[in-house]
N, C-alpha and C positions, 0 to 999 in steps of 0.2 A: 467372018461375021463381025460386024461392028456393034458395039454396045454404046448407046447414047442415052442420056437421061430422057425420059418421056416428056418432061416438062421443065422449063427453067425454074419453076416454082420448087420442084424437088431439090434442085441444086441450091437454091437460096435457103431452104429449110435445113439442109444438111450443113451448110456453112454457118448458119446462125446457131445451130445447136453445138457445133464444134467450138465456136468463139465463146459462147456462154459457159462452156465447161472450163474455160481458161481464166476465169475472173478471180480466182483466188479463194473461192468457197465462201463459207458463212461469215468469216471474220470481216472480209471486205464489205459484204452487204451490211453488216451491223455498223461498221464505221461510217459508211455512207449515210445510214439512217441517223446516226448521232450527229454528223456534220449538218444534215438537213435540219434537225431539231435545233442545233445551236444557232444556225442562221435564222431560223424562224423566230427563236427567242430574242435574238439581237434586233431583228426587224420589228418585233412586237414592242420592245423597249423603246426604240426610236419612234415608233408610231404613237406612243403614249405622251410624247412631248407635244406641247401646243405652241404654235408660233403666232397666234392671233393677238396682236397688241391690244385691240379693243377689249377682248376677254380679260387680258391681264390688267388693264386700266380699271376694270370693274372690281378687281380683287385687291389691288394695292395702289398706293400713290406712286406716281412717277414724276420726279422733279423735272425731267425733260423727256421728250418723245425719243425713244431709242432708235438707233439705226437697225438694230437686230434685237429680237427677243425670242427666247425659248423658255418654256417653263413646264413644270410637272408637279402635281399635287399627289401626295401619298400619305398614308397613316404615319403618324409620328411615333417614335419610340421614346419613352421617358415618362415620368410622372406628370400628370396634369396637362399634357400636351396631346391634342387629339389629331391634328393634321400638320403636315409640313409642306411648305411650298418652296421649291427650289427654282430660282430664276437665273438665267444667264442673259445679261444685257450688254449691248455694245453701244457706246455713245461716241460723239465726236471727241477729239482730244480736249477741246476747250470745255465741253460739258463734263467730261470725266474729271478734269481738274477741279471744276466747281463743286462736284459731288464730294470729292475727297476733302476739299476745303471746308465745306459745310459739315461734313461728318466728323472731321477731326477737331472741331472747336471744343476744347475742354477734354478731348479724348486722344490718347496716344494710340496709334495703330498697333494692333496685335498681329504677330506673325500668323499666317494662315496657310494651310496646305490641304488640298482636297484631291482625291482620286477623280479623274474624269470619268464621265459616264458615256455610254454609247450615243446618247442623244445630244451631247454637247456639240457646239460648232466645230467643224473640222480643224480650224486654226488652233483651238485649245487642245484638242486631242493630239495634234501634231506636236504642240509645245510640251505636252505631258510625256510623249514618247521620247523627246529629246532629253528630258530630265533623267531618264534612265530608270525611274521608279514609278512611272505612269501617274505622276501627280503634277499639279500646278500650284504655284505659291503666290502669295501676295500679302497685303495688309488688310486687316478687318477692323471695322468700326461698328458702333451701334447703328441699326437700320432705321433710325427715327424718321428719316426723310421718306421712307417707303411704307411704313406701317399704316394699316387701315383695318378696322374691324372686319373680320374676326382675327386677322393676322396682326397681333399686337406686339410681338417681340421678335427679335432676330438680329442678324448681322449682315452687313454689306461688305464685300471684300473685292478690292481691285486686284486683278491679276497683274503681277509685275511685268513691266515692259509692254503692256497692252492697254487698250481702252475698254476691255471687257471687265464686267463685274459679275460676281456670283452673289446672289441675295438668297439667304436662307431665312424664312419666316415661319413662325409657329402660331397655331391657333389653339386656344384652350377649350 
């Protein structure tokens, strides 16, 4: 007498249940859920960055039209500051040099270091990974060339060895 499965479906169900029993139990399922949540949070953070230059031009002054722009507004921490606008801009080398020249009149650049955020351009994230401490460095100046109500104070920082700037502006 030969025994054969009555249906290929029975065989598939048996194989599926055998494989699912070998996944490592609850711990594996939880870590997968954590990984999915982390990826979702990282994607949400990048989704919060805006790259519409026209929107940015309505919020701040731009001395030149940037090649690239990403920005994000968030609540500010600190007394008398209600909002913080962080902007990452890339200009041509000539325009970047002119911005530094205008900003440095009467001001000595101050050393600047910032941790990159998930929404920063890939070039800056890669540069921060090369630094070994996930930061990028440069020189900061008063952001007078960029301020416009309600963002009346802040700093503009040129990232060393690049044509990128990080502008941090605050509204009261």
